[in-house]
N, C-alpha and C positions, 0 to 999 in steps of 0.2 A: 362408934362406927367401926365396922370391920375394915382392916387394912386392905382386904381384897376389893371392897367397894371404893375405898379411897384411891386405890390403883386404877380402878375403872374411871373415876372422876379425873384422875391425872391424864389418862390417855385421851379422854374427850377434850380436856382443856388444852393439851398439846396440839391437837388437831385444829382447834378453833383459834387459840390465842398465841401459840408459839411457846417455845421452851422457857424463855425468861418470865413471861407473864404467868404461865401455868405453874411454874415452880413457886412463885410468890403466892398465888392463890391457894395452892395446896398446903404450903407451909402455914399459912394463916389458919386454915381449917384444922391442921394438926395441933396448933396451939390452943384452939378453942374447944375441941372435942376430945373425948377419950377415944383413942384408937386401940381396938382389940385385935391382937394377932391370933389367928386361928390355931388352936391346939387340936388334937385328934378328935376330941368330943365335939367341937364345933364343926369340924370337917364332916364327921359322921352325921350330925344333925342336918347340915346343909345337903348332904347326899340324900338323906331320907326325903327332904322337902323336894329336891330336884327330881327324885324318882317318881313323885306323884304327877309329874308332867306339866308342861305349859310355862315353865319359868327357866330363865338362864341360871347357870350355876352361881353367878355373881348375885343375882336376885335371891337365890336360896341362902347365901351367906348373910345377906342383909336381914332376911327374915329370922334366920337362926340366931343371929346376934341380938336382935330385938327380943326374941323369946328368952334367950339366956339371961339377959339383963332385966327382964320384965319391964321393958321400956317401950314407949310408943315408937312406931316406925313412921317416920316422916318421909313421904315420897310423892313424886308426881308420876311415877311409873304406872301406866294403865294396867299392865299385866299383874302387878301386885294389888293395886286398888280393886280390880275386878274380882280378886279372890279373897278380899279382906274378911269376909264372913267365915271362911274356912281356916283362917290362921289363928294361932295361939297368942297373938299380940294385937294390941290396938293399932290400927292403921289410920294415919292422918293424911288426908289428900292435900298436898301443897298446891294443887292447881286451883283450889277454891280460896277465895279471899277470907 
């Protein structure tokens, strides 16, 4: 998971659950997943994805990270899921059982 996307998850958790609970949840995720910090190559790849339109920059980092790692992208984000056929990585829809 890209640290940009973990930051996005943190701000959403802060809004919903408050600082103490959000911090605990995010630390648990950090222990369970590899967190990738963006270098210039990842930033440039995300910018290229963002330039194609229709996605947030955070979504572009998510996609660029999955592509770099040749890993499936697990998401419930409809903007990403709707473009799955265009992406260079497998997209798994977390909204489906």
